[in-house]
Residue, then its C-alpha position, 0 to 999 in steps of 0.5 A: m183128297i188123295l187117292i192111292h190107287n191099286a196098291t198091295i195093301v198089307n194089313e191085319g194079316h192079309s195082303y190084297r190089291g186095293s185103293v185108299v182115299i185120304e181126306d184131310e188127316n184120315i183114311t176115309k175109304i178103302f176100295i178092294d174092287k174097282v174104284p168108282e169114277y167119281v173118286f178119280n174126279r174128286s181127287d186132287k192127287v192120284i198116286e198109281a201104286d201098282d207095284l208097291y206095298l201100302i202099310p200102316g206107319v211104323i210105331d217105334d216105342q223106344v227112341h233116344f232123340r237126345d233133345p234137350g241137352l245132347t243135340h250135338k249128336a241128334d235132335i227131335y227135328t233131325e231124327s224125326r226126318a230120318a224116322v219118316a224116311g224109314g216109314v216110322t210115323s210115330f215115336m216114343d222118346m226116352p227121358n235120359t236127356i239133359p235135363q232128365t225128363i223126371s218132372i211134369d214140367a220137363l215132360h211138358a217142355k219136351f212136348e212143346t219142343a216136339s210140337e215145333k220140331s217133329i215131323a212124325n207123331y210123338s209121345f214121351y216117357l216120364g223117367a223114374t228115379n229113386n225119389n220122384l214118385k210124386e211126379l210119376l203119379k201126376a202123369d196123364a195116361k191118356t197123353v203120356c206113353g209110360i213110366k220108364v224105369f232104368m233097372g240097369a244103368s245106361t246113358g244118363n245115369m238114371l239107375v233106380d236101384k233102391e228096393d223100396s223105390l222099385r217096390r213103391i213104383f210097381a205098387e203105386v203107379d197105375m199106368l204102363i211101366v217100361t223097364h231097362c233090365e240089367k242087374e248092375e251088381i253083376v255088370r260091375r263085378n264082371v267089369e272088375a274081373y276083366r279090368n284086372k285082366f286087360g286094364e282100361n282097354i277091354p276088347i269090345e268082344y267082351h261087352p256081351i260077357i260083361r253085360s251078361e245073360e245072367a245080368c239080363y235075366q236076373s233083372s228081367a225076372q225081378a221086374v216080372e216078379l214085381a209086376h206079378k206081385y202088385g198087378s202092374r202093367l209092365h213092358v220089358l224093353h230090348l230083350s236080348t237073351e234066350h234065357e229071358m224068354s222063359l219069363f214071358d207067355k205065349a198069348p194075344i197081346e190084348d190078354k197080357k199085363i206083362t209084355a216084351e219088346v225086341c229090337v232090330h239089332h238083336l234080331w239082325f246082328s250077333d256077337a260074330d259081328y263085333k269082329s268087323l263092326g266093333t263098337k259101332i254095334k255096342w248097345n246096352p243090353a249087348i248083342k249076344t250069340a247067334a243062338d240068342r238071336e235065333a231064340l229071339r226070332e222064334a219067341l217073336k213068332e211064338g208071341k212071347l215077344d210082342v213088338v219090334a222097336t229100335d232103341h235108336a240112340p245116336h252118338l258121334l263116331s268120336e264117342k264110339e271110339g274105345g273098347c268096352l269101357k270107353a265107347a258110348s253104347g247105342g247107335p242109330l237105326v230108326q231110318h232103316s228098321l223097317q227095311m231090316m225087317l223086310e229083308l229078314a222077311c225076304r230071307g224067310v225068317f218072317s212074312k211081310e204080314f208079320v212084320v206089319e203086325k209087330m211094327c205097326h199093329a202090335p204097338a198100337k194095341l199094346f199102348r192103346i193108341k187112338n186111331r193109328g197103327f192100322i189101315r182102317e176107315g176113320f183112322k189117321a192116314d199114317l201110311v207108307l208106300i214101299n217098293p219091293n223091287r227097287p234095291y237100296t244101299v245104305n251109304a253116306d249120301n242117303i243117311l239122314y241121322k244128325c250123327n251121319w253114320s250107320p252100322l249098316e253102311g254098305e248094306r243092300f236092302s231089297h226094299t226101298i221106302e218110296k213115300t210116307f204119309v203122316n196124318g194124311n200129309l205126304v212128308f217123305d217122297k222119293g228121298i225128299v222130306a217135307e221140312s215144314f210139316h209137324g206131327q201130332p202128340l199121340e193119344f192113348e185110350r186108357 
């Protein structure tokens, strides 16, 4: 039995002094007042947490851990290590791997790999193509987080661009559909226009103009229209523009059939940062203007945007070389997303309670994850202790990503992640990861 004693518990909209008892994998008792003496006597370990925040583990609903087939830049073991070091205790991984996760057999193989390699808890998306509907219909909604539809081409060339294929997916798939939305025809037209102007070396500052607001809006609008038409359960990933916010409603997440995600890089960076960071902040969809960033922050606070994730997508630095056309899109963030959000809270953009709502509670509610995402008796002990008084600077010595770089290098955060528990096990403790621990597959109550 482990007692976390006298922490500031940040949970379900409140912060209060309390203590939590962990037995086996679960939270078995929460004390708001004094802890009885028998609890100290029975505890194998007492963690004094007077100056620390205790929050539920972060649930990241969009990562690319590159396993299988792209493991020269990341794999489930290395990136789950980075995840728990950042307070992320559960992740949902994307299907654009080699081979692509577009069959039930490929999906089962990824679950098997994770059972042997992942330190965090896990689930995997089954990827849609123009012609694999039969495989999609075999997915088990209780074990598979969702069906991923690339409505814009990104890493892995899994574009679903046939109208009939999209219509049938939205009409026939009876589980959560998640989408990457960028209108490919608009992107291609913009590429050609700027290629005519610059040749093959289009400067990186044109990336958000090529992968434009209109490309994002038209594709997101198409997904929302299809979901309304067929009554689909839709979750639109990594929204990046103010214009797209008009597509989503302000409502409690439990009442929505159409939900939306924003990623930390779209809340943190703006197009002004291309000047100093260049292709290190090249993502699809692109980081856009400061006005878009402000609109995304406001939409998150209003409830139009429902969850915060990373789209963690590591590449080697050598793969990030070049301009708009040559540099790979994506970057590593899962180790630092919680610190980024808490830093925004320190700046008055959000509250720490709101950060926990959008990174821990909301993903659990949206995906209907069983017994995770909250500090509640009987729930799995996925927990994070945070020191709000110990600054942390990102540098080469403390980056755990396999690609060994971060667009945040040199950034000084106000908070340090001290300890992370996964299923009641202390898997990260002051810089040290418990290498031999394995997480569990997520279960969904659907």
